[in-house]
Every structure is written in C-alpha cells, then in structure tokens.
N, C-alpha and C positions, 0 to 999 in steps of 0.2 A: 826387395826382390833378391838382392845378393845373398841374404841369409837363406831364403828359400832355395835358391840355386846352389848354395853351398851345403845344403842338407840340414840346415838348422830350421826345421819346419815349425816347431812351436814358437821360436823367437820371431821368425818371419811373419807368421800369422798374427802374433801379438802386435808387431809393429804395424802391419796393415790395418788391423782393427783400430789402433790408436790414430793413424792417419785418417781413416774413414770417419772417426768420431770427432775430429778436431774442427770445431766451427771457425777457427781462425784461418784455416786453409781454404783455398778456392774450391768451389763445388766440383769442378772437373777433376781436381787432384783427389778429392775425397771419393768421387765416383770411380775413378780408376783403381784406387786401393781396394774398394769394396768389390769391384768387378773381379779383381785377382783373387779375392777370398771366395767368390762364387765359383771361379774356375778351379781353384784348389779343391773345393767341396765336390765339384763334379768329378774330378779325377779320383777322389776318394769314395765316390758312390754315395755321398750324403745328400740325397735329393731334397730333403727338407731345408738344409742349409743353402743349397743352390737357390731355392725359391726365396728364402729369407733375404739373402744377399742381393739377388737380382731385383727384388722389390725395392730394397734400400737404394740401389743404384738409380732406379727410375725415380724415386722420390728426390734424390739429390740433384739430378740433372736430367729431367725427363726428355729433353730434346737433343741431348748430346750423343756423341758416338759411343760412349761407354754404355749408355742405356740401350742403344740399339744392339750392341754386342751382348749385353746381359739378356735381352729378350731372345736373341738367337740361341744363346746358351741354354736358357730355360726351355725353349721349344725343342732343343735337341735331346732333352732328357727322356729316359724311358717312362712310359706311362705306368703309374702304380695303381693298384686296385684299392 
C-alpha cells in the first residue's frame, strides 16, 4: 500500500497481486490485497477488473469482511450495456 500511496502504481499493484496469489499467506491477508486491487480498478474505471478481483476475494474468504466490502464495491459500479 505504501507504494500505491507513494505514486508507484505499477509496483504497488504487482506487490498486491503477489500477496493475493501467495497460498502460504492467510486467506484474509490474500483477500485484503485482492480487495485493494478491486478498489484500484474501480478508481480507474476498469469494471471488468473490479468484477474479476471482487469474485476472487469472495473465493478466498467468502464469509470475511473483505468479501462483504468487495460485494458492496461491485454493487456500486455503474451498469454496463
């Protein structure tokens, strides 16, 4: 997150993807990293990526708080034709 906040967007997203994909880490940590990817995608207007990352969060930790946040984020996206 510090990379993202410091303006290093590509490096920050790469780090979050690595965390989200690391099976050695706890599921809630992986879900949080993937949620932040969904949030960044929403800010950038990348609806397909928002859905992809939100779905991944739900797969990682379906009953966790990050899955609830991802569901709300996905529901807040504009409807596309």
